[in-house]
C-alpha positions in Angstrom: -70.8 102.8 -55.0 -70.8 103.5 -58.8 -72.7 99.5 -58.7 -75.4 98.5 -56.2 -73.9 97.7 -53.0 -75.2 96.3 -49.8 -74.2 98.1 -46.6 -75.0 96.8 -42.8 -74.3 99.7 -40.4 -74.4 98.4 -36.7 -76.8 100.8 -34.7 -74.9 102.8 -31.9 -76.4 102.1 -28.5 -77.6 106.0 -28.3 -79.7 105.0 -31.3 -81.5 102.5 -29.8 -84.6 104.5 -28.2 -88.3 104.5 -28.9 -88.3 107.6 -31.1 -85.4 107.4 -33.3 -85.2 109.3 -36.7 -83.1 108.0 -39.4 -82.2 110.2 -42.6 -80.3 109.3 -45.8 -78.7 112.5 -47.1 -76.4 113.6 -50.0 -74.1 116.5 -48.8 -74.5 118.5 -51.9 -75.4 118.2 -55.8 -75.3 120.7 -58.9 -78.6 120.5 -59.5 -81.5 118.8 -61.4 -80.4 115.5 -63.0 -76.6 115.8 -61.6 -74.9 114.0 -59.3 -77.9 111.0 -58.5 -78.3 108.5 -56.2 -80.5 105.8 -55.3 -81.6 103.9 -52.0 -83.9 100.6 -52.0 -84.6 97.7 -49.7 -84.4 99.3 -46.4 -84.0 96.8 -43.4 -83.8 97.4 -39.4 -83.1 94.4 -37.9 -83.3 93.2 -33.9 -80.5 92.2 -32.3 -80.4 88.7 -30.6 -78.7 88.1 -27.4 -74.6 88.2 -27.2 -74.4 92.3 -27.9 -71.5 93.6 -25.7 -71.0 97.3 -25.3 -67.2 96.3 -25.1 -67.4 97.0 -29.0 -68.1 93.5 -30.4 -69.8 92.8 -33.4 -73.7 92.7 -32.6 -75.5 89.7 -34.7 -78.3 90.5 -36.3 -81.2 88.5 -38.0 -83.9 88.6 -40.2 -86.7 86.6 -38.2 -89.1 85.9 -41.2 -88.8 87.2 -44.8 -90.7 86.3 -48.0 -90.9 88.3 -51.3 -93.3 85.5 -52.9 -90.5 84.8 -55.6 -90.5 81.0 -55.2 -94.5 81.4 -55.0 -94.9 79.2 -51.6 -97.5 76.0 -51.4 -99.0 76.9 -48.4 -98.7 75.3 -45.5 -95.0 76.1 -46.0 -92.4 76.8 -43.4 -93.9 80.4 -43.1 -97.1 80.3 -43.6 -99.9 78.3 -42.4 -103.0 79.2 -44.0 -104.3 81.8 -47.2 -107.7 82.5 -48.1 -108.8 84.4 -51.1 -105.8 85.1 -52.9 -102.9 83.8 -54.9 -99.3 84.2 -55.7 -99.2 86.5 -58.9 -99.1 89.9 -60.6 -101.5 92.0 -59.5 -104.1 93.8 -61.6 -102.8 96.9 -60.3 -99.2 96.4 -61.2 -96.1 95.3 -59.0 -95.4 96.5 -55.3 -92.0 95.1 -55.4 -89.9 98.0 -55.1 -86.4 96.4 -55.5 -87.7 95.5 -59.2 -86.8 91.9 -58.2 -90.2 90.2 -58.9 -93.7 91.1 -59.8 -95.0 88.8 -57.9 -97.1 89.3 -54.5 -99.9 87.8 -52.1 -102.7 88.8 -54.5 -106.3 88.7 -53.0 -109.3 89.3 -55.6 -111.1 86.1 -54.9 -115.1 85.6 -53.3 -115.1 85.0 -49.5 -112.7 85.5 -46.8 -109.2 87.0 -47.8 -106.8 86.7 -45.4 -102.8 85.4 -44.9 -101.5 84.2 -41.9 -98.0 82.9 -40.7 -97.2 79.8 -38.7 -95.9 80.5 -35.4 -93.1 82.8 -35.1 -90.2 83.1 -32.7 -90.7 87.2 -32.2 -88.6 87.4 -28.9 -86.4 89.6 -30.6 -88.3 91.2 -33.0 -88.6 94.8 -33.1 -90.2 95.8 -36.2 -92.1 94.4 -39.1 -92.3 95.8 -42.3 -94.4 94.9 -45.7 -95.2 96.9 -49.0 -99.2 97.3 -49.4 -101.4 98.3 -52.5 -105.0 98.6 -51.7 -107.3 99.1 -54.9 -104.9 101.2 -57.1 -104.9 103.5 -60.3 -104.7 101.0 -63.2 -107.3 100.4 -65.6 -107.6 96.6 -64.5 -108.1 97.6 -60.9 -111.0 97.4 -58.7 -111.0 99.9 -55.9 -111.6 99.0 -52.5 -114.7 100.7 -50.7 -115.3 101.9 -47.1 -115.4 99.1 -44.5 -113.1 97.3 -46.8 -109.9 98.2 -45.0 -106.7 96.0 -44.5 -106.0 94.9 -40.7 -102.7 93.4 -39.5 -103.1 91.5 -36.6 -101.1 89.1 -33.9 -101.9 86.1 -31.7 -99.9 84.7 -28.9 -100.1 81.6 -27.4 -101.4 82.3 -24.1 -104.9 84.2 -26.0 -107.5 82.6 -28.0 -108.2 85.4 -30.2 -106.3 87.8 -32.6 -105.1 91.2 -31.6 -105.1 94.6 -33.6 -101.8 95.4 -34.7 -102.6 98.4 -37.4 -105.5 99.4 -39.9 -104.7 100.1 -43.1 -107.6 102.4 -44.2 -109.4 101.3 -48.1 -108.7 104.6 -49.4 -105.2 105.4 -48.0 -103.0 102.7 -49.9 -103.9 103.3 -53.8 -100.1 103.0 -54.2 -97.4 100.8 -53.3 -96.6 102.2 -49.9 -93.8 100.8 -47.8 -95.3 100.2 -44.2 -92.9 99.8 -40.6 -94.7 99.0 -37.6 -93.0 98.8 -34.2 -94.0 95.2 -32.4 -95.2 95.4 -29.4 -94.1 93.5 -26.4 -97.4 91.8 -25.8 -96.4 90.6 -29.5 -92.5 89.1 -28.6 -93.2 85.8 -27.6 -91.5 82.5 -28.6 -94.9 81.7 -30.8 -96.8 84.5 -32.4 -99.1 84.6 -35.4 -99.2 87.3 -37.7 -102.0 87.8 -40.2 -103.0 90.4 -42.5 -106.8 90.5 -43.4 -109.2 92.4 -45.3 -112.2 93.1 -43.4 -114.5 92.6 -45.9 -115.2 92.4 -49.9 -117.8 92.5 -52.3 -117.2 89.5 -54.2 -114.6 88.2 -57.1 -112.6 90.4 -58.8 -113.7 93.3 -56.6 -111.9 95.4 -53.7 -108.5 94.4 -54.4 -105.0 94.4 -52.7 -102.1 92.8 -52.4 -99.1 92.1 -50.3 
């Protein structure tokens, strides 16, 4: 692995539990600045029908993925609507850990701020991963204040309102953070919408955040 490589590992059935920890560990090293290694872009994918305990290779799928490299025009095949944001480099800097792109969904306009997917088939989905930045440390960053948290929500075809998946506190993500959430069984439907939404903001160029 002297050059960057993509590695895919099939999780054994014994590791498929509601509470499994995964660790990457170097067996030994010779001290500071020796025997260096790096890891990036970790993805755990859900399985689809067809897995066999008899040793057949499992089919894995990424159901939904976007790093905003292409600066989508909404609505498109993945995003249904967006308000209060643009696809650009956040004032607080890139939040793409891979270093491949400086773009993000950056929210700093007045009015409601949210981004919402189209209806997604999440029957086989197990987790949702994303990078989030609320406020930041740069000289051009404007910090979010109490009550200006960001929530992740979902809605299915059989309910009319959104259900809270998690709340990301206004002062807990001042540096770019990778977040992974378990998708509850109630969200694993053939028609589920995901939404990231800031609860409130004080106007244009204030209380900024990026996804």
